[in-house]
C-alpha positions as CSV (number, residue, x, y, z in Angstrom):
1,M,31.7,-71.7,55.8
2,R,32.4,-75.0,57.5
3,V,29.7,-76.1,60.0
4,N,30.2,-78.8,62.5
5,K,27.7,-80.4,65.1
6,Q,26.5,-83.1,66.9
7,I,23.1,-84.4,66.6
8,T,21.6,-86.1,69.6
9,V,18.5,-88.5,67.4
10,G,15.4,-89.7,69.3
11,A,12.4,-91.3,68.0
12,A,12.2,-90.0,64.5
13,P,14.6,-89.1,61.7
14,I,16.1,-85.6,62.1
15,N,16.6,-82.8,59.3
16,I,20.3,-81.8,59.3
17,I,19.3,-78.2,59.6
18,S,16.6,-78.3,62.2
19,E,18.7,-77.0,64.7
20,S,19.8,-73.5,64.1
21,I,23.1,-73.4,61.5
22,A,24.3,-70.1,60.2
23,P,22.2,-68.3,58.3
24,C,22.9,-69.0,54.5
25,I,20.0,-69.4,52.5
26,A,19.6,-68.7,48.6
27,Q,17.2,-66.3,47.2
28,D,15.0,-69.4,46.3
29,G,14.9,-70.9,49.9
30,R,17.4,-73.5,48.9
31,K,20.5,-74.6,51.7
32,P,23.0,-75.0,49.4
33,L,25.9,-77.0,50.5
34,S,29.3,-78.4,48.7
35,R,30.3,-80.9,50.6
36,L,28.7,-83.4,53.5
37,F,30.2,-85.8,56.1
38,V,28.1,-87.8,58.6
39,Q,29.6,-90.4,61.0
40,M,28.1,-92.2,63.7
41,A,29.9,-90.9,67.0
42,A,32.1,-92.6,69.7
43,G,29.7,-94.5,72.1
44,S,26.7,-95.0,69.4
45,T,25.1,-98.3,69.8
46,G,22.9,-98.4,66.9
47,I,22.6,-98.4,62.9
48,G,23.0,-94.9,61.6
49,Y,20.9,-93.5,58.9
50,V,21.6,-91.2,56.1
51,L,18.4,-90.1,54.1
52,T,19.5,-87.7,51.2
53,G,17.2,-86.2,48.7
54,V,14.0,-86.7,50.6
55,P,11.3,-84.2,48.9
56,L,10.6,-80.8,50.3
57,G,7.5,-81.1,52.9
58,V,8.0,-84.6,53.7
59,A,10.0,-86.3,56.6
60,G,12.6,-88.7,56.2
61,D,11.3,-92.0,56.8
62,I,14.0,-95.2,57.5
63,T,11.3,-97.7,56.2
64,N,11.0,-96.0,52.8
65,P,13.6,-97.4,50.3
66,Y,13.8,-94.2,48.3
67,H,14.9,-92.2,51.4
68,V,17.5,-94.5,53.0
69,T,21.0,-93.6,51.4
70,A,23.7,-95.0,53.6
71,Q,23.3,-97.3,56.5
72,L,26.4,-96.6,59.2
73,S,27.6,-99.0,61.5
74,P,27.7,-98.7,64.9
75,A,30.7,-96.9,67.0
76,V,33.5,-99.9,68.2
77,D,34.9,-98.6,71.4
78,P,37.1,-96.5,71.7
79,G,36.4,-95.2,68.1
80,P,33.5,-93.7,66.0
81,G,31.7,-95.8,63.9
82,S,31.1,-95.6,59.9
83,S,31.0,-92.6,57.9
84,Y,28.9,-91.3,54.8
85,T,30.7,-88.6,52.3
86,D,28.9,-86.5,49.6
87,T,30.5,-83.9,47.3
88,A,28.8,-81.6,45.1
89,S,30.6,-81.7,41.8
90,Q,30.1,-80.4,38.2
91,S,28.9,-82.6,35.5
92,N,28.7,-81.9,31.6
93,G,30.3,-78.3,32.0
94,S,26.9,-77.2,34.0
95,A,27.0,-74.9,36.7
96,G,28.2,-76.1,39.8
97,V,25.4,-78.7,41.1
98,E,24.8,-78.8,44.7
99,I,23.4,-80.5,47.8
100,D,20.0,-78.8,49.4
101,A,20.2,-79.5,53.2
102,R,16.5,-79.2,53.7
103,G,16.5,-82.8,51.7
104,I,19.2,-84.5,53.8
105,W,18.0,-86.2,57.5
106,V,19.9,-88.6,59.7
107,H,18.4,-91.4,62.2
108,S,19.9,-94.1,64.3
109,S,18.0,-97.3,65.3
110,V,19.0,-96.3,68.9
111,A,17.3,-93.2,70.7
112,G,19.9,-91.0,71.9
113,D,22.9,-92.3,69.8
114,K,25.1,-89.1,68.6
115,I,25.4,-88.2,64.9
116,I,28.5,-86.3,63.7
117,V,27.2,-83.8,61.1
118,S,30.1,-81.7,59.3
119,F,29.1,-79.6,55.8
120,D,30.4,-76.8,53.6
121,Q,27.3,-74.1,53.1
122,K,27.6,-72.5,49.9
123,V,28.3,-68.7,50.6
């Protein structure tokens, strides 16, 4: 199931599932995704941050180099800024690898910027 949302950032990074999304939770509590897309929305002026693999129970932190996966350039009027994509894939014949949304955070250097987040939830 595809979920599209626009997140307005504040003073701290925001987990992409902190706002309500369709209930798709694995039995062990994971929130599995097969694809992820993040982009600075048109009109955003700050540097965007994508933080992936943040340990459970820990807030995303843009000063922690182990949290920051990508920096996104600001929007240039009239268009959007740069984007980040991630796709879960199979490797070495293993069962499907997935992205756990609980460990994905976004942020911007300018409070009030908007970040587009789009993902496919595994059903």
